[in-house]
C-alpha positions in Angstrom: -14.6 -4.5 54.1 -14.7 -5.2 50.3 -11.6 -4.2 48.3 -13.3 -3.3 45.1 -10.9 -5.4 43.0 -13.6 -7.7 41.6 -14.7 -7.5 38.0 -18.0 -5.6 37.7 -20.0 -5.6 34.4 -21.0 -2.0 34.3 -21.0 -0.1 31.0 -18.3 2.5 31.1 -15.7 4.0 28.8 -13.8 0.7 28.6 -16.7 -1.4 27.5 -16.1 -1.2 23.7 -12.5 -2.3 24.3 -13.7 -5.3 26.3 -16.1 -6.3 23.6 -13.4 -6.0 20.9 -10.9 -8.0 23.0 -13.4 -10.8 23.6 -14.2 -10.9 19.9 -10.5 -11.1 19.1 -9.9 -13.9 21.6 -12.9 -15.8 20.2 -11.6 -15.5 16.6 -8.1 -16.6 17.6 -9.5 -19.6 19.6 -11.8 -20.5 16.7 -8.9 -20.5 14.2 -6.6 -22.4 16.5 -8.9 -25.2 17.7 -11.5 -25.5 14.9 -10.9 -28.3 12.4 -9.8 -27.3 8.9 -12.9 -28.9 7.2 -15.3 -26.9 9.3 -13.4 -23.6 8.6 -13.7 -24.5 4.8 -17.4 -25.1 5.2 -17.9 -21.8 7.0 -15.7 -20.0 4.4 -13.3 -19.0 7.2 -10.1 -20.0 5.5 -7.7 -18.2 3.2 -7.8 -20.7 0.4 -9.2 -24.0 -0.5 -6.5 -25.2 -2.9 -3.0 -24.4 -4.0 -2.8 -21.3 -6.2 -1.2 -22.0 -9.6 1.1 -19.3 -10.7 2.2 -18.8 -14.3 6.0 -18.5 -14.1 6.4 -17.7 -17.8 5.4 -14.0 -17.4 7.2 -11.5 -19.6 9.7 -9.1 -18.2 8.2 -6.0 -16.6 9.9 -3.5 -18.9 8.8 -5.5 -22.0 5.1 -5.1 -21.0 5.1 -1.3 -20.5 5.8 1.6 -22.9 9.3 3.0 -23.1 8.1 6.4 -21.8 6.6 4.7 -18.7 9.8 2.7 -18.1 11.8 5.9 -18.3 9.5 7.6 -15.9 9.8 4.7 -13.4 13.6 4.7 -13.6 13.9 8.5 -13.3 11.5 8.5 -10.4 13.5 5.8 -8.6 16.7 7.7 -9.1 15.1 10.9 -7.8 13.8 9.3 -4.7 17.1 7.5 -4.1 19.1 10.8 -4.5 16.9 13.1 -2.4 15.4 10.8 0.2 17.8 7.9 0.3 15.1 5.2 0.0 14.0 2.8 -2.6 10.3 2.0 -2.8 10.6 -0.3 -5.8 12.1 -3.8 -5.8 15.8 -3.5 -6.8 15.4 -6.3 -9.3 12.7 -4.3 -11.1 14.6 -1.0 -11.7 
């Protein structure tokens, strides 16, 4: 008597999840085992070369207006006082 534990390929409510899982497995396997030059040719890579960053950027508060800086500082104080969190970088404020 068959147990019914074998995989059957009928379309049911779980079919979209099966398709998405198979696509995810294919993408992970492609990234893992495909050579870097082929990923570059297919534009399937994050970057081709090193990104050059200008480190001589001006200070954040030197680039905005004084009213905007005051608003940012007051907003940070208000959120810290009433909610106890800081959503800005502590070095910024």
